[in-house]
N, C-alpha and C positions, 0 to 999 in steps of 0.2 A: 441569401438563404432565408426562408420564412422562419418565424419564431419557433424555438424548440418546444415541442409538445411534451406534456407531462402525462405519463401513463400510470395506471394503478396496478401494482403487482398482484393484488388480490382478485383482480378481474380477469377471467380466462380470455375474454375478447382482447384485452389490452396486452396480455402475454403473446397472443397470436399476432397482434399488430406489431409488437417488437420484433418477433421472428420474421415477419414479412418484410419489415424495413431492412433488417440485417441481410436477408436473402437477396434483396435488391441492391445491396452494396452500400447501404447507408450506415451511419454511426449511431449507436444507441448506448447511453450510459445505463449500466445494469448494477443492481445491488449484489454484493457478496457479504460474507461474514466479516471480511477484513475491511475493505474500503470499496466505494463505488468504482467500477471499472468502465473504461471507454471501449465498448465492444465493437468489433468488426469481424466479419466472416474470415477466419484464418486461412481459408483456401482461396480467397479472392485477393490477389496482390494489390489491385487498385484500391480496394477498401482498406487494406492494411496501410497503404501509403497515406490515406486520408487521416488515419490516427495521428501520424507524425505531424501532418499539416495543422490539424485542429488543436493539438497540444503545443505546437511549436517545439516539438521534441527533436533532438538531433538524430538524424539518420545514423545508424550504427549503434544506437543504444538498444539492447535486446528487449524483446517482449516475452510475456508468458502466455503459452497456449492453455486455454481452459477447456476441459473436457467434461462431458456429462456422465461418463462411466470409465472405470479403469481399462476396459477393453479397448478404448479408443487411443490409448497411449501408443500402441503399436503402429498407428498410422504416422507417428512423428519420430519414433526412435529407432535406431539401428538394432539395438538389442536391450533387453531388460534384465539387469543383474539381479541376483537374489536379494541383495540389500534393498533394491527398489520395491520388489514384491512385498517384503516384510513391512516397509514403511507405508506403502499403499494400504495394506491390510489394516495397519494400526491406526492410521491418521486420515484416510480419505473417506468421505469428503471432509475437507477441513483446511486449516490455514498452513498447509505444507506444500511447497513447490520443490520438485525434483529436477535437477539439471542432469540431463542424460545425453549420450552420444546421438546426434541427430541422424535421421534417415536421409539418404541421398535424395535431393530434390526439394528439401525444405527451404523455403525462401530465406535469402540473406536479410530481408527486411525484418523477419521474425527473430533471427539469431544474431543479428548484428555482424554477420560474416564469421561468426565463431563456430567451432565444431560441435558444440553442445546446444541442445534446445531445452528450455525450461517449460515444465508441464505441471499443472495442478488440477484437481477437481474441487471446485468451490462447494460450500455447504448451503448456500441460500436456495430454497426451493423454487423461487420464481426464476432465477437464472438457469437452474437445471432444467426447469420446464421449458424455458425459452430455447435452450440448446436442443432439447429433445424434439420440440416442434420444428426447429430449423433443420435438424438432422446433420448439423455440421458443428465444428469446434470454433472457438472464438479466441482472438487475442483481446486482452482487456487490461491495459495499464491503467493506473489511477486516472479518473475522469476529471482532470484539472489542468490548467496551464502548467507546462513543464517547470519543475523546480519549486512550485508552490505547494501549499498545504493540501494533502490528500483529502478528498471529500468523504464524509461519513453519513451524509443525508442527501436527498435529492436537491434540497435547497442549496447546499454547497456546490453541487454540480452546476446548477443554473447560474449561480453567482459568477462562476468562472468561464463557462462554455456556452451560455445561452446565445442562440443565433449561429453557433458554429457546428452544432450537431442536430440531428433530426429529432431525437427524443431522449427522455430519461424515464426509465421504469422505476417508479417510486416504490421501494420495498421497505421503507422505514429506516430507522437508525441501524448502523452496522454493529453487530454484537461484539466483535473483537476490537475493531477500531484502529489497528495498525496493520501494515502489510505482512504477508505470509513469511514464515521461515523458509529460506532457500537452502537446500542441501545439495552440494555438488557431488555427483556420483560418477563423474567421468574419469576419475583417477583410480589409483590402487586402493585408497582409503577414503571414506566419506569426509567431507569438509563442510562446516557451517559457513555458507557464503553470505547469508544475511540473517541476523537473528530475528525471531518473532515470538509469538505466544508459545509455540512448541519449542521447548528449550533444548539445549545440548544434552542435558541429563535425560530428557524424554527420548531423544534419539539413541543415546547410549543404552538405555534400559531396553529399548525395542530390539536393537541389534546385538546386544550382549558384548559390546566392545567399548573401549575408551578412546575417544577421539584425541588426536594430537593437538595440543594447544597452539594457538597463534598461526596455524597453517592457512595460507591464502587459497582462494578459489582458483581454478585453472583458467578462468576467463572472466570478463566483465559480466555482472549480473544487474538486473533492474534495481535501482535505488542505491547504487554503490558510489555515485559521484559525491564529491566532498561537500557541496552545498546543495541541499535538497529539502523538501518538506517545509519551505520557508514562508512565514508570513510576509506580507508586503511591509509591515511595520518592523523597524529594527528591533531585534530580539536578543536579550542577554540572559544567560543562565548563571545562577549564583547558588553555591552550595549552602545547605541549611546552616552549618556552623558559622558561616560568614554573612548570612542573609541580612540580619539587622545592621551589622557594621558597614556592609558594602552597599546597601541600597542607596544611601545618599551619594556615594561615589560614582555609581554607574548611571546616575541620572543627572540632568542639568536643571538649574533653577528655572521655574516656569513651565517645565515639561509636564504634559499630561501622561501619567504613568498607569499602565495596566499590569496588574500583578496576578500571576497564576501560582498558587501556593498549595502545599499539602500539610505542612506542620507549623510554619511560622506566620501567623496572621500579620498582614501588612498594617502599617500605621496610616495616619491621615494623608500621607504623601500620595497614596494610591487613589487615582480617580475612579478606577474600576478594579474589582478583585473577583477572582473565581477560585474556589477551593476544589482541589482534586482529592481522590482517595489515597489512603496509605497502602492500599492493596495494589500490587504491581499490575495485575490484569485489569482491574477497574480503572486505575490511573491511565493505562494505555487506551482503554475504551473511550475515556473522556478527553484525552489530550488534544486531538485535532479539532474537536468541537470547541474546546476552550480557546484554542488559537484562532479559529475562524471568528469566534465571538469578539475577541480582542481586536482583530483586524477591522471588524465592523464598528467598533466603539470609538474610532477616530482618536485613539491615544497616540502620543508621539513615540512612545517606547514601551515594549513589553518586557517585563522581568519575570523569569520563571525560576521558582525555587526547585533546584535539582534534587531528585530522589537519592537514596543511599547508593553507594558504589558496591552493590552486591549482585551476585550472579542472576538473581530473579528479575533484576532491573535492566539487564543487558540490552534488551530490545528497545526499551524506552530511552536509554542513554544513547543508543545508536541514532535514533530519530532526533533527539535533542541536540546531539553533537553536530548534525547536519543543518538543523533548523536555526540554531543560534549563531549570530554573527560574532559573538564573544562568549566565553565561559570563564567563570571564576570559581574553580572547584577546590 
C-alpha cells in the first residue's frame, strides 16, 4: 500500500477526499472528541473486514456504528426504547454510546455475533461533515494497533498505522481524550458497560432512576478485554500514598524510568517526567498523549501515579487498570 496521506480537517476539499476514499471502500482515520477512529463504511462488509486486518483486531470483538444524526439510528436498531430517546436528547452529539437491540441483517462483523449493536453520534464537526458528504454511517474503533494506546492526535495514528490505511483526517487534538461511555439498553434496566466522561450520575439524573451497582453488560463491548490501551513499554501504576516508598521497589537498578504523575513529583531516578492535572476530565484528556510520549522516550519502564479512588475517576481507573501490567494501590 502507498504511504498514508494526511488530510486537513479544516479544508472542505480534504473532507470531500476523505468521504470519497470511504465510499470506495478504503480506511480513513477520523477525529472525534474521544479518540481518533479508524473509519470504514459500515454498510460495506469488505471495508469493515479491512478494519480488523489493519488493526490486527480479533474478529468477534464488536464495533461501534457512528451516525451523523439521531434519525439514522433506526437503520441499525430493532426498536428504540424511551430511555434511548432521553439519553440521545441529552448527550448527542457527544461521548455516549448506546447498546441497543440490533435490526435483522446487521453484519456480525459489526456486532461480534451479539444481539445488540452499539451506536453513537460523535461531536467532531469534521467527522460529521465527512459522514454527511458520504451519506452513510461509519464503524470507527480507535485508530491504533489492537491492544495499544488509543490515538488522540493524527501523529499518534501515523505512528501506529502508517502504510496500513489510506489516509488520516487531521482534526487536531481530541478534546475528551478517552473512549465514550457505553450504556447497555438491551435489558430491563440500563447498565454502564464502559465508563467514560459521561458518568453514572449523569445517566441517572437524565433518566430519573438509580442504576444497580455492579451489574454487568449483557454482552461484550468495545474496550472490555482485560489488557488494553497498553504502551509497548512495561507500565506500572502506584497509588499516591505509596508512591515515594514504592518507586525504588518497582524499578531496577540502571533502568531508565519515565514517570507520569499528578501530585507526587518524582526524584532524580526519573529520566523523563510528565505532570498531569488533578482534575479528572483534564487528566483523562492528557493521559494517552502522556503515555504515547513516554513510549517514544525510550525509557525501560513507565510508572504512573494513580489518581484517587473516587467515583469521578472511574473512567480513568478503568483505562489504567487495563494499561498497566501491574498496580500497587
